C-alpha positions in Angstrom: -6.5 85.8 -64.6 -4.2 82.8 -65.2 -2.1 85.0 -67.5 -1.7 87.7 -64.8 -0.9 85.1 -62.2 1.7 83.5 -64.5 3.3 86.8 -65.2 3.4 87.5 -61.4 5.2 84.2 -60.9 7.8 84.9 -63.6 8.5 88.4 -62.1 9.0 86.8 -58.6 11.3 84.1 -60.0 13.4 86.6 -61.9 13.8 88.7 -58.7 14.8 85.7 -56.7 17.4 84.6 -59.3 18.9 88.1 -59.4 19.1 88.1 -55.6 20.7 84.7 -55.3 24.5 84.4 -54.8 25.7 82.3 -57.7 29.1 81.0 -58.5 30.8 82.5 -61.6 33.2 80.9 -64.1 36.3 82.9 -64.9 38.2 82.2 -68.0 41.9 82.5 -67.6 44.4 82.9 -70.4 46.6 79.8 -70.7 49.7 81.6 -69.3 47.9 82.5 -66.1 48.2 79.9 -63.2 46.7 79.6 -59.9 49.2 78.5 -57.2 48.4 76.0 -54.5 48.5 78.7 -51.8 45.8 80.7 -53.6 43.7 81.0 -50.4 46.5 82.9 -48.5 45.4 86.4 -47.7 48.3 88.3 -49.2 47.1 91.5 -47.6 48.0 89.9 -44.2 51.6 89.2 -45.2 54.0 91.8 -43.7 57.6 91.7 -44.7 60.3 93.9 -43.2 62.2 94.6 -46.4 64.8 96.7 -44.6 65.9 93.5 -42.7 68.1 92.9 -45.8 69.5 96.3 -46.8 69.5 95.4 -50.5 65.6 95.6 -50.4 65.3 98.7 -48.3 63.9 100.7 -51.2 60.8 98.5 -51.2 59.7 99.9 -47.9 56.3 101.6 -48.5 55.9 100.3 -52.0 52.3 100.0 -53.2 53.4 97.5 -56.0 55.8 95.1 -54.5 55.8 92.7 -57.4 56.7 95.3 -60.0 59.2 97.2 -57.8 60.9 93.9 -56.8 61.4 92.9 -60.4 62.7 96.4 -61.2 65.2 96.2 -58.3 66.6 92.9 -59.5 66.9 94.2 -63.0 68.5 97.6 -62.0 71.2 96.1 -59.9 72.5 93.1 -62.0 75.9 93.2 -63.5 76.3 90.2 -65.9 79.4 88.0 -65.9 80.2 85.9 -68.9 79.0 82.4 -69.5 82.6 81.3 -69.4 83.2 82.8 -66.0 80.0 81.2 -64.6 82.0 78.0 -64.4 83.8 79.3 -61.3 80.7 80.3 -59.4 81.1 77.4 -57.0 78.5 76.4 -54.5 80.1 75.1 -51.2 78.9 72.1 -49.3 78.4 73.4 -45.8 79.4 70.0 -44.2 82.5 69.2 -46.2 83.8 72.5 -47.7 84.0 70.9 -51.1 81.8 71.7 -54.2 78.1 71.3 -53.8 77.2 69.8 -57.1 73.7 69.9 -58.3 72.0 66.4 -58.7 74.9 64.6 -57.0 73.9 61.6 -54.9 77.4 59.9 -54.8 78.8 61.9 -51.9 82.0 62.5 -53.8 84.3 65.2 -52.5 84.6 67.5 -55.5 87.4 70.1 -55.2 86.7 73.8 -56.0 87.8 73.6 -59.7 86.3 73.3 -63.1 89.1 70.8 -64.0 89.7 70.2 -67.7 86.5 71.2 -69.5 84.4 70.0 -66.6 86.5 66.8 -66.2 87.7 66.8 -62.6 90.3 64.6 -60.9 88.9 64.2 -57.4 91.6 61.8 -56.2 94.5 64.1 -57.4 96.1 61.2 -59.2 96.1 62.7 -62.7 93.0 61.0 -63.9 89.6 62.6 -64.3 86.9 60.6 -62.6 84.1 63.2 -62.1 82.3 65.2 -64.8 80.3 68.4 -64.5 78.3 70.8 -66.8 77.1 74.3 -66.3 73.4 73.5 -65.9 70.8 76.0 -67.1 68.0 75.3 -64.6 65.5 77.2 -66.8 66.6 75.4 -70.0 67.9 77.5 -72.8 65.6 75.9 -75.2 62.6 77.0 -73.1 64.0 80.6 -72.5 63.2 82.1 -75.9 63.7 85.7 -75.1 66.3 88.2 -76.3 67.6 91.6 -75.3 65.8 94.4 -77.1 69.1 95.5 -78.6 70.1 91.9 -79.5 73.5 92.5 -77.7 75.1 89.2 -76.7 77.6 90.8 -74.3 75.5 92.8 -71.9 77.0 94.5 -68.9 73.6 95.4 -67.4 69.9 94.8 -68.0 68.6 96.5 -71.1 65.0 95.2 -71.4 63.9 91.9 -73.1 61.4 90.8 -75.6 60.3 87.5 -77.2 62.9 86.0 -79.4 61.9 86.5 -83.0 64.2 83.7 -84.2 67.1 85.9 -85.2 68.8 85.6 -81.9 70.9 82.5 -81.1 69.4 81.3 -77.8 72.4 79.3 -76.7 75.4 81.2 -75.3 79.1 80.8 -75.9 81.8 81.5 -73.3 81.9 85.2 -74.1 78.1 85.7 -73.9 76.7 87.8 -71.1 73.0 88.3 -70.4 70.0 86.3 -69.4 71.7 83.0 -70.4 74.6 83.8 -68.0 72.6 84.8 -65.0 74.3 83.1 -62.1 71.0 82.3 -60.3 70.1 80.1 -63.3 73.5 78.4 -63.6 74.8 75.6 -61.4 77.6 73.2 -61.7 75.8 69.9 -62.1 76.5 66.2 -62.7 77.0 66.0 -66.4 75.2 62.7 -67.0 72.1 64.0 -65.2 72.1 67.3 -67.0 72.5 65.8 -70.5 70.6 62.6 -70.3 67.9 63.3 -67.8 67.1 67.1 -67.6 68.1 68.3 -71.0 65.2 70.6 -72.0 62.5 68.8 -70.1 60.1 70.3 -67.7 60.4 69.7 -63.9 57.7 67.6 -62.2 56.7 64.5 -60.3 57.6 61.2 -62.0 56.2 58.8 -59.3 59.7 58.0 -58.2 61.4 59.9 -55.3 65.0 59.9 -54.1 67.6 60.4 -56.8 67.1 62.4 -60.0 65.1 60.5 -62.6 63.2 60.9 -65.9 59.8 59.7 -66.8 58.7 60.4 -70.4 59.4 64.1 -70.7 59.2 65.0 -67.0 62.4 65.3 -65.0 62.5 64.9 -61.2 65.7 66.6 -59.8 66.0 64.6 -56.6 64.7 65.1 -53.1 67.6 67.2 -52.0 67.5 69.6 -54.9 63.8 70.2 -55.6 63.5 73.3 -53.4 66.7 74.8 -54.9 65.3 74.3 -58.3 61.9 75.9 -57.4 63.5 79.0 -56.0 65.9 79.5 -59.0 62.9 79.3 -61.4 60.9 81.7 -59.2 63.7 84.2 -59.5 63.9 83.8 -63.3 60.2 84.3 -63.9 60.3 87.5 -61.8 63.5 88.8 -63.2 62.8 88.4 -66.9 59.6 89.5 -68.7 57.7 86.9 -70.8 59.4 83.9 -69.1 56.3 82.2 -67.6 55.9 79.3 -65.2 52.7 77.3 -66.1 50.8 74.5 -64.4 50.7 70.9 -65.6 47.4 71.3 -67.4 48.3 74.4 -69.3 48.1 74.2 -73.1 51.3 76.3 -73.2 53.3 73.6 -71.5 55.5 72.9 -74.5 59.2 72.8 -74.9 61.0 75.3 -77.1 58.9 78.4 -76.0 58.9 81.0 -73.2 57.0 78.7 -70.9 58.4 76.3 -68.3 57.1 74.4 -65.3 55.4 73.2 -63.5 54.4 76.0 -61.2 51.9 74.0 -59.1 54.6 71.4 -58.5 57.4 74.0 -57.8 55.3 75.6 -55.1 55.0 72.2 -53.4 58.7 71.6 -53.6 59.4 75.0 -52.2 57.5 74.1 -49.1 58.8 70.6 -48.8 62.5 71.4 -49.3 63.3 74.6 -47.3 66.2 76.9 -48.0 69.6 75.2 -47.2 72.9 76.6 -45.9 74.3 76.0 -49.4 71.6 78.2 -51.0 72.2 81.0 -48.5 75.9 80.9 -49.0 75.4 80.8 -52.8 73.0 83.7 -52.7 75.7 85.8 -50.9 78.4 84.7 -53.4 76.2 85.7 -56.4 75.3 89.0 -54.7 79.0 89.8 -54.4 79.7 88.8 -58.0 76.6 89.8 -59.9 75.1 92.5 -57.7 71.5 91.3 -57.2 69.9 88.7 -54.9 67.2 86.0 -54.8 64.3 87.2 -52.7 62.9 83.7 -52.6 65.9 82.7 -50.5 66.2 85.9 -48.5 62.5 85.9 -47.4 61.7 82.3 -47.5 60.5 82.2 -43.9 58.2 85.2 -44.6 56.4 83.1 -47.2 57.2 85.5 -50.0 55.9 83.0 -52.6 52.4 83.6 -51.3 52.9 87.4 -52.0 54.5 87.1 -55.4 52.4 84.2 -56.8 49.1 85.1 -55.3 47.5 85.7 -58.7 49.7 83.2 -60.7 52.9 83.9 -62.5 53.9 87.5 -62.3 54.8 88.6 -65.8 56.4 92.0 -65.1 57.0 93.6 -68.5 59.6 96.4 -69.1 58.3 99.9 -69.2 58.8 100.1 -73.0 56.9 96.9 -73.7 
């Protein structure tokens, strides 16, 4: 009788356990990240794509992320890395150059000067120095065109760099390393001594650009601009992946960059500026595509694109 009763208890317990709602543990691959706005119901996000005619083909799409990436790729016309020097961002208040990482308030004229050495006082002596800053650092952008062409006119498809493709451009190079949305005239000393190839993140010090260990903080004024440039890059190019701080793939010299969880915060804290809007239009006229994270910032497009982590949209042939 005791054996029968014990068996009965086991059966009841098993039934109860099956019927209980239990939490599950999902194992994610290291390249998958969960953004801070993961609780946003993306199905409730409604964006009028036709509000900006460039995106009108997305009306009715049942795969916005893929179709958005394909639109950006299909419409780009690359300029050379050399010509990227003259893609000036304009300060909406002064009409002078809007230089990335600048905190001096210097009025920098619309010129590249002599190799990035600019005479701001027009007295024949250079007193201000700029670089073409790759926001997604070249060293962390280890992809290559499938045909290994270094002078692309248009998008041809990309794959992971196998080590045979020089990842840094020269002035004649055209391709992912000359994409204008990833290039910005920047304060030379900050670019070379602080950012270099380091990941973006919080250093514990706000205000001006600063470096702590291997983490670079771009400054309060520029953190949102940085975030939206990197969002564009990870959507535009396959394999380039934004990872969170705790990812085991958060290593320099790869296809990974970051940090996504921090960039999502910066995007909210530092909204789109007049300078970004104007720069977006200038690049559209020159390069042919646009940055949707600027165009649809108010519609919270990041909640749509990053609802399941970094969107790694591969080319059809991949």
